[in-house]
C-alpha positions in Angstrom: -123.3 84.2 0.1 -125.0 86.9 1.6 -125.4 85.1 4.9 -121.9 84.7 4.9 -121.3 88.4 4.4 -123.6 89.3 7.1 -121.7 87.1 9.7 -118.4 88.6 8.3 -119.5 92.1 9.1 -120.9 91.3 12.4 -117.7 89.7 13.3 -115.5 92.6 12.5 -117.8 95.1 13.9 -117.4 93.6 17.1 -113.8 92.8 17.4 -112.4 96.1 18.7 -115.1 95.9 21.7 -114.4 92.4 22.9 -110.8 92.0 22.1 -109.8 92.7 25.4 -112.1 90.6 27.3 -110.5 87.6 29.5 -111.9 83.8 29.0 -111.5 82.4 32.0 -109.9 79.0 32.2 -108.5 76.6 34.9 -105.2 75.9 33.0 -102.9 78.8 33.5 -100.4 80.4 31.2 -97.0 82.1 31.6 -94.8 84.8 29.4 -91.1 85.0 29.2 -88.4 86.9 27.2 -85.5 89.1 27.0 -85.8 92.8 26.9 -83.0 94.5 24.9 -81.6 98.2 24.0 -82.6 98.5 19.9 -79.2 100.5 19.6 -76.5 98.4 21.6 -78.1 95.0 21.6 -77.4 95.1 25.4 -80.1 93.5 27.9 -82.3 96.2 30.1 -82.2 95.4 33.5 -85.4 96.8 35.4 -87.7 97.2 32.9 -91.3 97.4 34.3 -93.9 94.9 32.3 -97.6 95.6 32.7 -99.8 93.1 31.4 -103.6 93.8 31.4 -107.0 92.3 30.2 -110.3 94.0 31.4 -110.3 93.4 35.3 -106.8 91.3 35.2 -103.4 92.9 35.9 -100.2 91.5 36.2 -96.9 93.3 36.8 -93.4 92.3 36.6 -89.6 93.6 36.1 -86.6 92.4 34.5 -83.9 90.9 36.1 -80.2 92.1 35.7 -79.9 90.0 32.4 -83.1 91.4 30.8 -84.6 88.4 31.3 -88.5 88.1 32.7 -90.6 85.2 33.4 -94.2 85.4 34.7 -96.6 82.7 35.3 -99.8 82.3 36.4 -101.8 84.1 33.8 -105.3 83.2 32.6 -106.3 82.6 29.1 -107.1 85.9 27.8 -106.5 88.7 25.2 -103.9 91.4 26.9 -102.4 94.4 26.3 -98.7 94.8 27.4 -96.5 97.8 28.0 -93.0 98.0 28.9 -91.6 101.0 30.7 -87.8 102.1 31.4 -86.6 105.3 32.7 -84.5 106.8 29.5 -86.5 104.6 26.9 -89.4 105.1 24.7 -92.2 102.9 26.4 -93.1 99.9 24.1 -96.6 98.4 23.8 -98.2 95.0 22.2 -101.0 93.0 22.4 -101.6 89.0 22.2 -103.7 86.4 23.3 -102.7 83.6 25.6 -104.1 80.4 24.6 -104.4 77.4 27.3 -101.0 76.0 28.2 -99.0 78.4 26.4 -96.1 80.2 27.0 -95.6 83.3 25.1 -92.3 85.0 24.1 -92.4 88.5 24.9 -88.7 89.6 24.0 -88.6 93.0 22.7 -86.4 96.1 21.9 -86.9 99.4 23.6 -85.4 102.4 21.8 -83.4 104.7 23.8 -84.6 108.3 24.2 -81.8 110.6 22.5 -82.3 114.2 24.1 -80.4 116.3 26.7 -80.7 115.2 30.1 -83.9 116.6 31.5 -84.1 118.3 34.9 -84.4 116.5 37.9 -87.9 117.7 38.6 -89.2 116.9 35.3 -87.9 113.3 35.4 -89.7 113.0 38.7 -93.0 114.6 37.4 -93.1 112.3 34.4 -92.6 109.3 36.3 -95.0 110.3 39.1 -97.6 110.6 36.3 -96.9 107.5 34.7 -97.2 105.8 38.1 -100.3 107.5 38.4 -101.8 106.4 35.0 -100.7 102.8 35.9 -102.4 103.0 39.1 -105.7 104.4 37.6 -105.3 107.7 39.2 -106.3 109.6 35.9 -107.2 113.1 37.2 -104.3 113.2 39.4 -101.9 112.1 36.5 -103.2 114.7 34.4 -102.4 117.4 36.8 -98.9 115.9 37.2 -98.2 115.9 33.6 -99.4 119.3 33.3 -96.9 120.6 35.5 -94.2 118.2 33.8 -95.4 119.8 30.5 -94.7 123.5 31.8 -91.3 122.6 32.7 -90.6 120.8 29.4 -93.1 122.0 26.4 -91.4 120.2 23.5 -91.2 116.8 24.9 -93.4 114.7 22.9 -93.9 111.8 25.2 -95.1 114.2 27.8 -98.2 115.0 25.7 -98.7 111.3 24.9 -98.7 110.3 28.5 -101.4 113.3 29.3 -103.1 112.2 26.4 -103.5 108.8 27.4 -104.5 109.9 30.9 -107.1 112.0 29.3 -108.7 109.3 27.2 -108.7 107.0 30.3 -110.5 109.7 32.0 -113.1 109.6 29.3 -112.5 112.4 27.2 -111.2 111.2 23.9 -111.5 114.9 21.7 -109.3 116.2 24.5 -107.2 113.3 24.3 -106.5 113.8 20.3 -105.5 117.3 21.2 -102.6 116.3 23.2 -101.9 113.2 20.8 -101.7 115.6 17.9 -99.5 117.9 19.5 -96.8 115.2 20.4 -96.8 114.3 16.9 -96.3 117.8 16.1 -93.1 117.5 17.8 -92.3 113.9 16.7 -94.2 113.0 13.6 -92.7 109.2 14.2 -93.7 108.6 17.9 -95.6 105.3 17.3 -97.2 105.3 20.4 -99.1 108.3 19.6 -99.9 107.4 16.2 -101.3 104.1 17.5 -103.4 105.6 20.4 -104.9 108.3 17.7 -105.8 105.6 15.7 -107.5 103.5 18.5 -109.3 106.7 19.8 -110.8 107.5 15.9 -111.9 103.8 16.0 -113.7 104.0 19.3 -115.3 107.0 18.2 -116.2 105.1 14.9 -114.4 107.8 12.5 -112.8 104.7 10.6 -111.4 107.2 7.9 -109.2 109.0 10.4 -108.1 106.0 12.1 -107.0 104.7 8.8 -104.6 107.7 8.6 -102.9 107.2 11.9 -102.8 103.4 11.7 -101.4 103.4 8.1 -98.5 106.3 9.5 -97.7 103.6 12.2 -98.0 100.7 9.3 -95.7 102.7 7.1 -93.3 103.2 9.8 -92.8 99.5 10.2 -94.6 99.3 13.4 -94.0 95.7 15.2 -96.9 96.3 17.6 -99.0 93.5 16.6 -102.0 95.0 18.8 -101.7 98.4 16.4 -101.5 95.8 13.2 -104.5 93.9 14.3 -106.6 96.8 15.1 -105.4 98.6 11.7 -106.4 95.4 9.5 -110.2 95.5 11.5 -110.2 99.2 10.3 -109.4 98.3 6.7 -111.9 95.4 6.5 -114.6 97.9 8.0 -113.8 100.4 5.3 -114.2 97.7 2.6 -110.4 97.2 2.0 -110.4 93.6 2.2 -107.0 93.4 0.2 -105.1 95.6 2.5 -106.5 94.2 5.4 -105.2 90.7 4.4 -101.7 92.3 3.6 -101.7 93.7 7.3 -103.1 90.4 9.0 -100.4 88.6 7.0 -97.5 90.9 8.5 -98.8 90.3 11.8 -98.4 86.6 11.7 -95.2 86.9 10.0 -94.1 89.0 13.2 -96.2 86.7 15.7 -97.4 83.3 14.0 -98.7 82.4 17.4 -101.7 85.1 17.2 -104.8 83.2 16.9 -107.2 86.3 15.9 -105.2 86.8 13.0 -105.8 83.5 11.5 -109.6 83.8 12.4 -109.8 87.1 10.6 -107.7 86.0 7.6 -110.0 83.0 7.3 -113.2 85.5 7.1 -111.5 87.5 4.6 -111.0 84.4 2.4 -114.6 83.3 2.7 -115.5 86.7 1.5 -113.3 86.5 -1.7 -115.0 82.7 -2.1 -111.5 80.9 -1.7 -113.0 78.4 0.7 -110.0 76.2 0.7 -107.9 79.0 2.1 -111.0 80.0 4.4 -110.9 76.4 5.7 -107.3 76.2 6.2 -106.9 79.7 8.3 -110.1 78.8 10.4 -109.2 75.4 11.1 -105.6 76.7 12.2 -107.5 79.1 14.5 -109.7 76.7 16.0 -107.1 74.2 16.7 -104.7 76.9 18.1 -107.0 78.7 20.4 -110.0 76.2 21.0 -111.7 78.4 23.9 -111.6 81.6 21.7 -115.0 83.2 21.9 -115.2 83.4 18.2 -114.8 79.8 17.8 -118.5 78.9 17.5 -118.7 81.4 14.6 -115.6 79.9 13.3 -117.0 76.3 13.5 -120.6 77.3 12.0 -118.5 78.9 9.1 -116.4 75.5 8.4 -119.8 73.4 8.5 -121.0 75.7 5.4 -117.4 75.1 3.7 
């Protein structure tokens, strides 16, 4: 059993570091879905969708019916962002398996506030575009100017914190994220980003605090849920981690890595039947996944 626990701890320690690395494959995949307004249910045209994985990057926009279809994506684990002026940006993550067409349908929440001055809108859009283009120092300067014009807008602090983190200063980024949460304690984007930064800093206790707040607010972001489950496990709370991964697959039953992690958790709990069930499902669902060799090794001992 000690050997199994060594495998288990090693696997979860690596998950945050390798989850975004692409796995090249000759067969390409696709995404499709409809983006709608969370309050009216109406489709949202012109939503910019940015799909990234390590060095891979794809962009597309929704049509007049809020629909999007994008093919030619390699097999990889992706982070996805949905951006549209007047809406709180959406984020998610998923792994594309071989020959898969992933449904990325989601709802965006409209921003309820007094119409901002035109200059601030222009600066905000400019800052976001600079972030998306990898121009992080420029984005920081632009968003600082936007914050000067609108110091009570929590999204501006989120975006500047994101730019600062991508520019390499995690502690300074956390200052902006905490400021955004002072202004809006329920801003899921900032909660998830703060949790991710603390996890990168290996401060899992603080990561747990922010991930739990996002979880309690019923986040549907599977990438946040996945990382929260990993955080809980590494804190030794496998029972709560199991609940988080189970919620994840209830939202996205095609998220293979969640089945892998549940298999590992059940193995640690000496429930070999459940461990086998989840690990076999993981291998069948995504046979090219980088964790398949470990899963097969574990299966050979069950």
